[in-house]
C-alpha positions as CSV (number, residue, x, y, z in Angstrom):
1,X,-28.5,-18.0,-48.8
2,X,-28.7,-14.4,-47.6
3,X,-30.1,-15.6,-44.3
4,X,-27.1,-17.8,-43.6
5,X,-24.7,-14.9,-44.3
6,X,-26.6,-12.7,-41.9
7,X,-26.5,-15.3,-39.2
8,X,-22.8,-15.7,-39.7
9,X,-22.3,-11.9,-39.5
10,X,-24.4,-11.8,-36.3
11,X,-22.4,-14.7,-34.8
12,X,-19.1,-12.9,-35.7
13,X,-20.3,-9.7,-34.1
14,X,-21.4,-11.5,-30.9
15,X,-18.0,-13.3,-30.7
16,X,-16.1,-10.0,-31.1
17,X,-18.2,-8.4,-28.3
18,X,-17.5,-11.4,-26.0
19,X,-13.8,-11.1,-26.7
20,X,-13.9,-7.4,-25.9
21,X,-15.5,-8.0,-22.5
22,X,-13.1,-7.8,-19.6
23,X,-11.7,-11.2,-18.7
24,X,-11.9,-10.4,-15.0
25,X,-15.6,-9.7,-15.0
26,X,-16.5,-10.5,-11.4
27,X,-20.0,-11.3,-10.0
28,X,-20.8,-9.1,-7.0
29,X,-21.8,-10.9,-3.8
30,X,-22.3,-10.4,-0.1
31,X,-21.1,-12.1,3.0
32,X,-22.3,-11.2,6.6
33,X,-20.0,-11.8,9.5
34,X,-21.8,-11.9,12.9
35,X,-19.2,-11.7,15.7
36,X,-19.8,-11.4,19.4
37,X,-17.0,-10.2,21.7
38,X,-17.0,-12.1,25.0
39,X,-13.2,-11.8,25.4
40,X,-13.4,-9.6,28.4
41,X,-11.5,-6.8,26.6
42,X,-12.2,-4.3,23.7
43,X,-11.2,-5.8,20.4
44,X,-10.7,-4.7,16.8
45,X,-11.8,-6.7,13.7
46,X,-10.7,-6.7,10.0
47,X,-11.7,-8.9,7.1
48,X,-9.2,-10.2,4.5
49,X,-10.0,-11.7,1.1
50,X,-7.5,-14.4,0.4
51,X,-7.2,-13.7,-3.4
52,X,-6.8,-9.9,-3.3
53,X,-3.6,-9.1,-1.5
54,X,-3.6,-5.8,0.3
55,X,-7.4,-5.5,0.4
56,X,-9.3,-5.5,3.7
57,X,-12.5,-4.3,5.2
58,X,-12.8,-1.6,6.4
59,X,-9.4,-0.8,4.9
60,X,-7.3,2.3,5.1
61,X,-5.5,1.1,8.3
62,X,-8.8,1.2,10.2
63,X,-10.6,-1.6,12.0
64,X,-14.0,-2.2,13.5
65,X,-13.9,-1.4,17.2
66,X,-16.0,-3.8,19.3
67,X,-16.4,-3.4,23.1
68,X,-16.6,-6.5,25.4
69,X,-20.1,-7.9,25.3
70,X,-21.0,-6.3,22.0
71,X,-22.1,-8.1,18.9
72,X,-21.1,-6.9,15.4
73,X,-23.0,-7.9,12.3
74,X,-21.1,-6.7,9.2
75,X,-22.3,-7.2,5.6
76,X,-19.4,-7.1,3.2
77,X,-19.7,-6.4,-0.5
78,X,-17.4,-9.0,-2.1
79,X,-16.7,-11.0,-5.2
80,X,-18.9,-14.0,-5.4
81,X,-17.0,-17.2,-4.4
82,X,-13.9,-15.4,-3.0
83,X,-12.6,-16.7,0.4
84,X,-12.7,-14.1,3.2
85,X,-11.2,-14.5,6.7
86,X,-11.7,-12.5,9.8
87,X,-8.9,-11.2,12.0
88,X,-9.5,-9.9,15.5
89,X,-7.2,-8.8,18.2
90,X,-7.2,-7.1,21.6
91,X,-7.1,-3.4,21.0
92,X,-3.6,-2.2,21.7
93,X,-2.3,-5.7,22.1
94,X,-2.3,-7.5,18.7
95,X,-0.4,-10.5,20.0
96,X,-3.7,-11.7,21.5
97,X,-5.7,-12.5,18.4
98,X,-8.5,-14.7,16.9
99,X,-8.9,-15.8,13.3
100,X,-6.0,-14.6,11.1
101,X,-5.1,-11.7,13.4
102,X,-4.0,-8.2,12.5
103,X,-3.1,-7.9,8.7
104,X,-4.1,-11.6,8.2
105,X,-0.7,-12.8,9.4
106,X,-1.7,-16.1,10.9
107,X,-3.4,-19.3,9.8
108,X,-6.7,-20.4,11.3
109,X,-9.0,-23.4,11.5
110,X,-12.5,-22.1,11.0
111,X,-12.3,-18.3,10.4
112,X,-13.0,-18.1,6.7
113,X,-16.1,-18.3,4.4
114,X,-16.8,-17.9,0.7
115,X,-18.6,-14.8,-0.5
116,X,-22.2,-15.6,-1.2
117,X,-22.6,-18.4,1.3
118,X,-24.6,-18.4,4.5
119,X,-23.6,-15.9,7.2
120,X,-20.6,-16.5,9.4
121,X,-21.2,-16.5,13.1
122,X,-18.8,-16.8,16.0
123,X,-18.2,-15.7,19.6
124,X,-14.7,-14.7,20.7
125,X,-13.8,-15.8,24.1
126,X,-10.5,-15.5,26.2
């Protein structure tokens, strides 16, 4: 009988530990965007998770500068399964954009990928 009581106490202890664990435990992941700029102009690129408003890569009101003809391969540390979209625009002229554009303002057809999936590759053209 003592063995059953010890098992029940162990089960209760494990349950209390599980309840104390943060509900938002998130599995880290990675997603690589491989973007080639063939637009004829220098561009800037940001990445926006769709479930974490206000977050972006690189963040801090910065963007990844990419000259015409250059290729950028950027590995993002992200939350496994979250949807991330790229936004690119002509440097100094954000009205010309690809993907979701500056600050993720626009919709897009094929500019997003889930964290942890295969790499995302695209070439930006005029």
